[in-house]
C-alpha positions as CSV (number, residue, x, y, z in Angstrom):
1,M,19.0,-31.3,-4.3
2,N,20.8,-29.4,-7.1
3,K,23.3,-26.9,-5.6
4,Q,23.5,-24.7,-8.7
5,F,20.8,-22.5,-10.1
6,D,20.5,-19.8,-12.7
7,T,18.8,-17.6,-10.2
8,V,18.2,-17.7,-6.4
9,I,15.5,-15.5,-5.0
10,I,15.4,-14.6,-1.3
11,G,11.8,-13.6,-0.3
12,G,8.5,-15.1,-1.4
13,G,6.3,-11.9,-1.5
14,P,5.0,-9.8,-4.4
15,A,8.6,-8.8,-5.3
16,G,9.9,-12.4,-5.3
17,V,7.2,-14.6,-6.8
18,P,6.5,-12.8,-10.1
19,P,10.2,-12.8,-11.3
20,A,10.4,-16.5,-10.3
21,L,7.4,-17.3,-12.5
22,F,8.8,-15.2,-15.3
23,L,12.3,-16.8,-15.2
24,L,10.9,-20.3,-14.9
25,S,8.7,-19.7,-18.0
26,K,11.8,-18.9,-19.9
27,G,13.4,-22.2,-19.0
28,K,15.7,-20.9,-16.2
29,T,16.3,-22.9,-13.0
30,V,15.1,-21.0,-9.9
31,C,15.5,-21.6,-6.2
32,L,13.2,-19.6,-4.0
33,F,13.7,-19.1,-0.3
34,E,10.9,-18.0,2.0
35,K,11.6,-18.6,5.7
36,S,7.9,-18.5,6.7
37,G,7.2,-21.4,4.4
38,N,4.2,-19.5,2.9
39,L,4.3,-17.5,-0.2
40,G,2.7,-14.0,-0.2
41,G,4.9,-11.9,2.0
42,T,3.8,-9.0,4.2
43,C,1.2,-7.9,1.7
44,L,-0.7,-11.2,1.9
45,F,-0.3,-12.2,5.5
46,E,0.4,-9.0,7.5
47,G,-0.6,-6.0,5.3
48,C,-2.9,-5.1,2.4
49,I,-4.9,-8.3,1.9
50,P,-5.9,-9.1,5.5
51,S,-6.5,-5.4,6.3
52,K,-8.8,-5.2,3.3
53,I,-10.7,-8.3,4.4
54,F,-11.4,-6.6,7.7
55,I,-12.3,-3.3,6.0
56,E,-14.7,-5.1,3.7
57,S,-16.5,-6.6,6.8
58,A,-16.6,-3.1,8.4
59,K,-17.9,-1.5,5.2
60,R,-20.8,-4.0,4.9
61,F,-21.6,-3.7,8.6
62,T,-21.8,0.1,8.2
63,A,-24.0,-0.3,5.2
64,L,-26.6,-2.1,7.3
65,G,-27.1,1.1,9.2
66,K,-28.2,2.8,6.0
67,I,-30.2,0.0,4.5
68,A,-33.5,1.7,5.3
69,D,-32.5,4.5,2.9
70,F,-32.9,2.0,0.1
71,G,-36.5,1.0,1.1
72,I,-35.4,-2.2,2.9
73,E,-36.6,-3.1,6.4
74,A,-34.0,-5.2,8.3
75,S,-33.5,-6.4,11.8
76,P,-31.8,-3.8,14.0
77,T,-29.8,-6.5,16.0
78,A,-27.0,-7.2,13.4
79,Q,-23.7,-7.9,15.1
80,V,-20.2,-8.7,13.9
81,N,-19.0,-12.2,14.5
82,W,-15.3,-11.5,14.8
83,A,-14.4,-15.2,14.9
84,K,-16.0,-15.7,11.5
85,V,-14.2,-12.6,10.1
86,L,-10.9,-14.2,11.3
87,E,-11.8,-17.5,9.8
88,R,-12.6,-15.9,6.5
89,K,-9.3,-14.1,6.6
90,R,-7.4,-17.4,7.2
91,E,-9.2,-19.2,4.3
92,I,-8.5,-16.4,1.8
93,L,-4.9,-16.1,2.8
94,A,-4.3,-19.9,2.7
95,R,-6.0,-20.2,-0.7
96,R,-3.9,-17.4,-2.3
97,S,-0.6,-18.7,-0.8
98,Q,-1.3,-22.3,-1.9
99,A,-2.2,-21.1,-5.4
100,A,1.0,-19.2,-5.8
101,L,3.1,-22.2,-4.7
102,S,1.1,-24.5,-7.0
103,N,1.8,-22.3,-10.0
104,L,5.5,-22.4,-9.3
105,K,5.6,-26.1,-8.7
106,K,4.2,-26.7,-12.2
107,F,7.8,-26.1,-13.4
108,P,10.2,-28.9,-13.0
109,N,13.1,-26.4,-12.9
110,F,11.8,-24.9,-9.6
111,N,13.0,-25.5,-6.1
112,F,11.4,-24.1,-2.9
113,L,13.1,-23.9,0.5
114,A,11.3,-22.8,3.6
115,Q,14.5,-21.6,5.2
116,E,16.2,-18.4,6.2
117,A,18.9,-17.5,3.7
118,K,21.8,-15.1,3.5
119,L,24.6,-14.2,1.1
120,A,27.8,-16.1,1.5
121,G,29.9,-14.1,-1.0
122,P,29.6,-13.4,-4.7
123,N,27.0,-15.8,-6.3
124,K,26.6,-17.8,-3.2
125,V,23.7,-18.3,-0.8
126,E,23.9,-20.0,2.6
127,Y,21.2,-21.7,4.7
128,L,20.9,-24.2,7.5
129,D,19.5,-27.7,6.9
130,N,18.9,-29.4,10.2
131,G,21.7,-27.4,11.7
132,R,24.1,-28.1,9.0
133,K,25.3,-25.2,6.8
134,E,24.6,-25.6,3.1
135,I,25.8,-23.5,0.2
136,I,24.0,-22.9,-3.1
137,E,25.6,-21.2,-6.1
138,A,23.7,-19.0,-8.5
139,K,24.5,-17.0,-11.6
140,N,22.2,-14.3,-10.3
141,I,20.5,-13.5,-7.0
142,I,17.4,-11.4,-6.3
143,I,16.9,-10.0,-2.8
144,A,13.2,-9.4,-2.1
145,T,12.9,-9.5,1.7
146,G,10.4,-6.7,2.1
147,S,10.1,-4.4,5.1
148,V,9.2,-4.5,8.8
149,S,7.4,-2.0,11.0
150,F,9.5,0.9,12.3
151,I,9.4,1.1,16.1
152,P,10.1,4.6,17.4
153,P,12.1,5.2,20.6
154,I,9.1,6.0,22.8
155,A,9.1,5.1,26.5
156,G,6.8,2.1,27.0
157,I,6.6,1.4,23.3
158,D,6.7,-2.4,24.1
159,L,3.1,-1.9,25.4
160,A,2.0,-1.1,21.8
161,I,1.3,-3.5,18.9
162,T,2.3,-3.2,15.3
163,S,0.0,-3.4,12.3
164,E,1.1,-7.0,11.8
165,E,-0.1,-7.9,15.3
166,L,-3.3,-5.9,14.9
167,L,-4.4,-8.1,12.0
168,S,-4.4,-11.1,14.3
169,I,-6.2,-9.5,17.2
170,G,-8.8,-11.8,18.7
171,H,-11.6,-9.3,19.4
172,I,-12.9,-5.9,18.5
173,P,-11.4,-3.6,21.1
174,E,-13.6,-1.0,22.9
175,S,-10.9,1.7,22.4
176,M,-7.7,2.1,20.4
177,A,-5.0,4.8,20.3
178,I,-3.3,5.0,17.0
179,I,0.2,6.5,16.7
180,G,0.6,7.7,13.2
181,A,-1.8,9.0,10.6
182,G,-0.3,7.6,7.4
183,P,-2.2,5.1,5.3
184,I,-2.0,2.2,7.8
185,G,-3.1,4.4,10.8
186,I,-5.9,6.0,8.8
187,E,-7.2,2.6,7.5
188,A,-7.1,1.2,11.0
189,G,-9.0,4.1,12.4
190,A,-11.6,4.0,9.6
191,M,-12.0,0.2,9.9
192,F,-12.3,-0.2,13.7
193,S,-14.4,3.0,14.2
194,Q,-17.0,1.5,11.8
195,L,-17.0,-1.6,14.0
196,G,-17.7,0.4,17.1
197,T,-14.2,1.1,18.5
198,K,-13.5,4.5,19.9
199,C,-10.3,5.6,18.1
200,T,-7.8,8.3,19.0
201,I,-5.3,9.1,16.2
202,I,-2.2,11.0,17.1
203,E,0.0,12.4,14.3
204,M,3.2,14.3,14.8
205,L,3.0,16.2,11.5
206,P,0.6,19.1,11.0
207,R,-1.6,17.0,8.7
208,I,-2.6,13.5,7.9
209,L,-1.4,11.5,4.9
210,P,1.6,13.7,4.1
211,N,2.2,12.0,0.7
212,V,-1.4,12.5,-0.5
213,D,-2.7,15.6,-2.4
214,S,-3.2,18.2,0.4
215,E,-6.8,19.0,-0.7
216,I,-7.7,15.3,-0.7
217,A,-6.1,14.8,2.7
218,G,-7.8,17.9,4.1
219,F,-11.2,16.6,2.9
220,L,-10.7,13.3,4.7
221,E,-9.4,15.0,7.8
222,E,-12.7,17.0,8.0
223,A,-14.6,13.7,7.6
224,L,-12.6,12.1,10.4
225,R,-13.3,15.1,12.7
226,R,-17.0,14.7,12.1
227,N,-16.8,11.0,13.0
228,E,-18.1,10.7,16.6
229,R,-15.9,7.6,17.2
230,V,-12.7,9.3,16.1
231,N,-10.6,11.8,18.0
232,L,-7.8,13.2,15.8
233,F,-4.8,15.1,17.0
234,T,-2.4,16.5,14.3
235,G,0.8,18.1,15.5
236,G,0.9,15.8,18.5
237,K,4.1,14.1,19.8
238,V,3.7,10.9,21.8
239,T,6.1,11.0,24.8
240,G,5.3,7.8,26.6
241,I,3.0,4.8,27.1
242,S,2.3,3.2,30.5
243,Q,0.0,0.5,31.9
244,K,-3.0,1.9,33.9
245,G,-5.0,-0.9,35.3
246,E,-6.2,-3.0,32.3
247,A,-5.8,0.0,29.9
248,K,-2.8,1.8,28.5
249,E,-2.3,5.5,29.1
250,I,-0.7,7.5,26.2
251,S,1.0,10.8,27.0
252,F,1.6,13.3,24.3
253,Q,2.4,16.9,23.7
254,Y,-0.3,18.9,21.9
255,Q,-0.4,22.6,21.4
256,G,2.1,23.2,24.1
257,Q,0.4,21.1,26.7
258,T,0.7,17.5,28.0
259,Q,-2.4,15.4,27.1
260,K,-3.3,11.9,28.2
261,V,-5.6,9.4,26.8
262,E,-6.5,5.8,27.8
263,A,-7.1,3.0,25.4
264,E,-7.4,-0.8,25.5
265,V,-5.0,-1.2,22.6
266,V,-2.2,1.0,21.3
267,L,-1.2,0.7,17.7
268,V,2.1,2.1,16.5
269,C,2.3,2.6,12.7
270,V,4.8,5.4,11.9
271,G,6.3,3.8,8.9
272,R,8.2,0.8,7.7
273,R,11.9,0.1,7.2
274,P,13.7,-2.2,4.7
275,N,14.3,-5.7,6.1
276,V,18.1,-6.1,5.6
277,E,19.0,-7.7,8.9
278,G,20.8,-11.1,8.7
279,L,21.3,-11.1,4.9
280,G,25.1,-10.9,5.0
281,L,25.2,-7.8,2.9
282,E,28.4,-6.4,4.3
283,G,30.4,-9.6,3.6
284,A,29.0,-9.8,0.1
285,G,30.1,-6.2,-0.7
286,I,26.6,-4.9,-1.1
287,E,26.0,-1.3,0.0
288,F,22.9,-0.3,2.0
289,D,21.7,2.2,4.6
290,R,18.6,2.9,6.7
291,K,16.7,3.7,3.5
292,G,17.5,0.3,2.0
293,I,19.8,-1.6,-0.4
294,R,21.5,0.6,-2.9
295,V,20.7,-0.2,-6.5
296,N,21.3,1.3,-10.0
297,E,18.7,2.0,-12.7
298,F,18.7,-1.7,-13.5
299,L,18.0,-2.7,-9.9
300,E,21.5,-4.3,-9.6
301,T,23.2,-3.8,-6.3
302,T,26.9,-2.8,-5.9
303,Q,27.7,-6.5,-6.4
304,R,27.5,-7.6,-10.0
305,G,24.8,-10.3,-10.6
306,V,22.9,-9.5,-7.4
307,Y,19.7,-7.6,-7.7
308,A,17.2,-6.2,-5.2
309,C,13.6,-5.0,-5.5
310,G,10.5,-4.2,-3.5
311,D,10.4,-2.7,0.0
312,V,14.0,-3.7,0.7
313,I,15.2,-0.9,-1.6
314,G,12.9,1.7,-0.1
315,G,11.1,4.1,-2.4
316,Y,7.5,3.3,-3.2
317,M,6.5,0.6,-0.7
318,Y,3.5,-0.8,-2.6
319,A,2.8,-4.4,-3.6
320,H,2.2,-3.4,-7.2
321,T,5.4,-1.5,-7.4
322,S,7.3,-4.4,-5.9
323,T,5.9,-6.7,-8.6
324,Y,6.9,-4.2,-11.3
325,E,10.5,-4.0,-9.8
326,G,10.7,-7.8,-9.5
327,L,9.9,-8.2,-13.2
328,V,12.5,-5.5,-14.1
329,C,15.1,-7.6,-12.3
330,A,14.0,-10.7,-14.2
331,K,14.2,-9.0,-17.5
332,N,17.7,-7.7,-16.8
333,I,18.9,-11.2,-15.8
334,L,17.6,-12.5,-19.1
335,M,18.7,-9.5,-21.3
336,G,21.8,-8.3,-19.6
337,N,20.7,-5.0,-18.0
338,K,18.6,-3.4,-20.7
339,A,15.4,-2.8,-18.8
340,E,15.7,0.4,-16.8
341,L,13.5,1.2,-13.9
342,N,11.1,3.9,-15.0
343,Y,9.2,6.0,-12.5
344,A,8.5,8.9,-14.9
345,Y,5.3,9.4,-12.9
346,P,4.5,8.4,-9.3
347,P,2.7,5.1,-9.3
348,A,-0.9,4.8,-8.1
349,G,-1.4,4.8,-4.3
350,L,-4.4,3.7,-2.3
351,V,-5.8,4.4,1.1
352,F,-8.8,2.4,2.1
353,S,-10.2,5.1,4.3
354,R,-13.9,6.1,4.5
355,P,-14.3,7.5,1.9
356,E,-11.5,5.8,-0.1
357,I,-8.5,7.7,-1.6
358,A,-6.7,6.8,-4.7
359,S,-4.0,8.9,-6.4
360,C,-1.8,8.7,-9.5
361,G,0.7,11.2,-10.9
362,L,1.7,14.6,-9.6
363,T,0.0,16.4,-6.8
364,E,-0.5,20.2,-6.9
365,D,2.4,20.6,-4.5
366,E,4.7,18.4,-6.6
367,A,3.7,20.2,-9.8
368,G,4.5,23.5,-8.2
369,E,7.9,22.3,-7.0
370,K,8.7,21.2,-10.6
371,N,7.7,24.7,-11.8
372,V,4.9,23.3,-14.0
373,D,2.4,25.8,-15.3
374,F,-0.7,23.8,-14.4
375,V,-4.4,24.0,-13.9
376,S,-6.6,21.9,-11.6
377,A,-10.3,21.3,-11.3
378,K,-12.7,18.9,-9.5
379,Y,-15.8,16.9,-10.3
380,P,-17.9,16.5,-7.2
381,Y,-19.6,13.1,-6.6
382,R,-22.7,14.9,-5.2
383,I,-23.8,15.6,-8.8
384,D,-22.9,12.1,-10.0
385,A,-25.8,9.8,-10.9
386,R,-24.1,6.5,-9.9
387,A,-22.9,7.9,-6.6
388,Q,-26.4,9.2,-5.8
389,I,-27.8,5.8,-6.6
390,A,-25.3,4.0,-4.4
391,G,-26.0,6.5,-1.6
392,E,-22.3,7.4,-1.5
393,A,-22.0,10.9,-2.9
394,E,-19.2,12.2,-0.7
395,G,-15.9,13.2,-2.4
396,F,-14.6,14.2,-5.8
397,I,-12.3,13.5,-8.7
398,K,-9.5,16.0,-9.2
399,F,-7.4,16.5,-12.4
400,I,-4.1,18.3,-12.6
401,A,-3.2,19.3,-16.2
402,D,-0.5,21.1,-18.0
403,K,-2.0,24.5,-18.8
404,K,-0.3,24.7,-22.2
405,T,-0.3,21.1,-23.6
406,H,-3.5,20.0,-21.7
407,K,-1.7,16.8,-20.8
408,I,-3.1,15.3,-17.6
409,L,-0.3,15.1,-15.0
410,G,-2.2,13.8,-12.0
411,V,-5.5,12.3,-11.0
412,H,-6.7,12.2,-7.4
413,I,-9.9,10.6,-6.2
414,I,-11.7,10.6,-2.8
415,G,-15.0,8.8,-2.9
416,P,-16.8,5.6,-3.5
417,D,-14.8,2.7,-5.1
418,A,-11.8,5.0,-5.7
419,S,-9.5,1.9,-5.6
420,S,-11.1,0.6,-8.8
421,T,-11.7,3.9,-10.6
422,I,-8.0,4.8,-10.3
423,S,-7.1,2.1,-12.9
424,E,-8.2,4.3,-15.8
425,A,-6.3,7.2,-14.2
426,A,-3.1,5.1,-14.2
427,L,-3.4,4.7,-18.0
428,I,-4.2,8.3,-18.5
429,V,-1.1,9.5,-16.7
430,K,1.1,6.7,-18.0
431,L,0.2,7.3,-21.6
432,G,0.2,11.1,-21.3
433,I,-3.5,11.5,-22.3
434,S,-4.7,15.1,-22.9
435,L,-7.9,16.6,-21.9
436,E,-9.0,16.6,-25.5
437,Q,-8.3,12.9,-25.9
438,L,-10.1,12.0,-22.7
439,S,-13.1,14.2,-23.5
440,D,-13.5,12.1,-26.7
441,V,-13.8,8.9,-24.8
442,I,-17.4,7.7,-24.4
443,H,-17.8,6.7,-20.8
444,P,-20.7,4.5,-19.8
445,H,-23.7,6.0,-18.0
446,P,-24.4,5.8,-15.1
447,S,-20.9,4.9,-13.8
448,L,-18.4,6.5,-11.4
449,S,-15.8,6.7,-14.3
450,E,-18.2,9.0,-16.2
451,G,-16.9,11.9,-14.1
452,F,-13.5,11.6,-16.0
453,G,-15.0,12.6,-19.3
454,I,-17.2,15.3,-17.8
455,L,-14.4,16.9,-15.9
456,A,-12.2,16.9,-19.0
457,K,-14.9,18.7,-21.0
458,Q,-15.4,21.2,-18.2
459,M,-11.7,22.0,-18.0
460,L,-11.4,22.4,-21.7
461,A,-14.4,24.8,-21.7
462,Q,-12.3,27.0,-19.4
463,L,-9.0,26.6,-21.3
464,T,-10.0,26.5,-24.9
465,P,-12.3,28.5,-27.3
466,L,-15.5,26.6,-28.1
467,E,-14.7,26.2,-31.8
468,R,-11.5,24.3,-30.9
469,I,-13.4,21.9,-28.6
470,L,-15.9,21.1,-31.3
């Protein structure tokens, strides 16, 4: 094998594969390391894709309970075949991983190693081949090793499982205690409660989803408290986990008192941390801390020619932002640090709760912190034709706009198919679309996106004299 490459990439997830494809298409030689041997990273194998496969099954199972509302008579004995759900997950994951590797192998200037790699100094990468140390030289290196679950220092925490382990669970548990009410915890609670699991969610902060618009988070919190299969404790601090027979007992402080709850499974999901262990960063002169690898505006580390992107640098830990960052690295390798990382607006975030949440741009709290003179308004799905037809009229669209310029600064959605509807919102915020411009767009009827145009017109009616709107 060739021992010299234009670029070596460590990590075959959404931050590593796209820049590899980009550089290969430009004629560069690339060597990609992925120790698991499968491309896709945490997102594909332990995160967003398998969890959404489970959520889709749960969603369809729940829909069967409402099928009579649509004039359809069905058997009341429907059950979830968990073995088939797992089989479907394996098939989808394998298909996507194999497709990614096949796309890369089309290039003769590509080399793939299913090995663990680390830096061995400037422009050098080390790995073991049958126990023998090998060194590869590269003009540039991209570190894209992702993140791992953060494990808090709680007594008995070894009795809990992480979100990665949950996605390989062999059965639907009767009960589950979830430590953490961020996106992962909320999605797990929504998913398994739909499948019949009794879920207890314990969050140390006073509210769920601290990075989501507070009104949106509050709306979902009320929905969770109405769910008979969910018991939610905000402001609760877990102090210990112990084995009690075949169950686990979770102790936590809540409103000044010690509470205890038993569950078959305990899930810990209180955040993720950059995966920097074993990379040899210190020896290579690359600075990092608990928040991740330090990079500049070009995503170059403190060592010239070495770049880092995705979860390993902290920041927005989304697959889509990881891909964006990876491509910024690739462009800078080609052009000599001319493509700056640009997060002029917060990227879109998703929570596949029930109902779904999708956000893009500033929240009201963030706009207030920036001293922006803004106005906000909502379009409720209960009046939306498409939502009524689908039987999913819970939730709303919320706009945050600059009061003077009418530029839309943030769009926040809670409701049906929010994960798809947010795509238009991302363009609105990215391009700085105003309420006037959006109100001029003809949205199809009946559709969920129709609410965008209606809400823009309603806000203009409050902000602008009628003659200016016409």
